[in-house]
N, C-alpha and C positions, 0 to 999 in steps of 0.2 A: 712583614717582619717589622713591630716597633720598637723604636726605639724609648727607654723610659728614661726617665732622669736621674732613678737609683742604682743606677749600672747594670737593668736587667735588660734584654729582650721579652716582648711578648709576641707571642704567635699568635698571627691574627685568626686563623682557622679554628682555635680552642680557649684562646686570652688566657693559656696561664706561661706564668714566665718560665726564666731557665737564663741562668750565670753565664751560658757558652751555647755556643751552636756550631753544630760535628753536620757537619755532609760532605760528603761524597757526589767523583764525577767520573761519569766513562769520559776516557780523553784519547785520543792518539798521542803516545808516549813518539813519534816520530816527530811533532809538530814542535815539538823542546829541543835545542839544543842548550846544550851545555856552551857557551861560548866565553862565557867571561868564569873564573871557577877558582879556587883556592884547592891544593892538594895536602888534606892530610891525612897522619900516619892515625891508625886503628888507634892506639893509645892515649893520641893527643884529642882525639873528636871532640870532648865534651869541651875541657877549657878553653880550645879554641871557638868551636859554637858560642860560646857563653860572650864571649867579645864582642864576635859579629854581631850575634842580636841585640845586643847595649848597645853596639854602634848607630846598630840601624832603628832602634828607639824605643826597644822593650824593655819596660821594667823586672825587675825579680821576680815576680812571680810566673810574670810571662813568658820569659827565658825557661824557669824552671820547668814548667809545663810542656812546653815545646821539646826541650831537650830530654825530658823522662819519657816522651810519646815517641822520640823517633831515636834513639839513642842503640837503642838494638839494632835497627836496620841498619844503622851509621856505622855501628861498628864489626860487618855482618861480614866487609874485607880488610884485607891489611892495609888497603890506604881508601879515602872515599875524596871523590871529587865533588866539591859542596859548591853552589854555586844559585843566583836567586832570579825568578823571574821579575822579566822585565817590567817596570812597576805600569808603563799603557799598555804592551801587549796583555796582563791579567786583565786586568781593568775592561779589556774590548772583550775577555775570552772568558770572563767572568762577572758579568758587571752586579750589581747589589742595588737596592733595592731598599730603601729605609726611611722609616718614616716617623717622626718628622728627621732629612737628614745633620746626620751629627756635625759639631762645628769642625770636630779630627777625624779624620781615618785616617791608621795608619795599617795596612795590608804588606803582610810579610808574606813570599809565595819559597819555600826553602826548593829547590831541584838537585837531586842527586846522585850518582853514578860507582860504580864498584870499579875500580881498577887494580891489578895484582902490582905495579911495579908503580914507585913516585912519578909524578909527572908535572911539570914546572907551571908553576899557578901562571895565570895569566893575569889577574889584578893585584890589585894593592887596593883598590878603594875599599873592601868592604874595614879597610883599618881608620874611615875619617870617622868622627865622632857626627852623627844624626842629629841634632837637637830637632826634638817631636813636642809641639806645643801638646799640654791635657786642659788648657784651660777650658771650663765649658762642656758641653756633650761629647764624649768623647769614643770610638769604636775603634776596639784592635781585632785586624784579624792573621791568627798565623795559622798555616799550613806548609804544606811540603807535599812533594809525586819522589819517586826512586823512579829512575827511565834507564 
């Protein structure tokens, strides 16, 4: 994958440009545990997730795209436990090779799980504002996985 300054990705095998990259992985869900999570009522998922993603550094379009993609699954239960994969673990599990390496990289990977009863959230850190620098070539990756 080649990162171009026009904010598009060029796939080296066919030289075509893409605004997004979609990828899937076969994984073992038992390797990912929701240690730090927030428990959200079905009707509050969209609003709460928007705030969390903004605090993680995603802009309006990125937040809308991610929420739109995942919303149906996130509302599939009375309550949803939502957490985010540890950045170091995520990088080790799913390394990226991008040429040239962008100056700024933000990878946000949500992990979520149905729950029928409200559980006490284990973190408040989703509320802190993440100041992400977008000066220069920037790569944003967002994704998620239901466990």
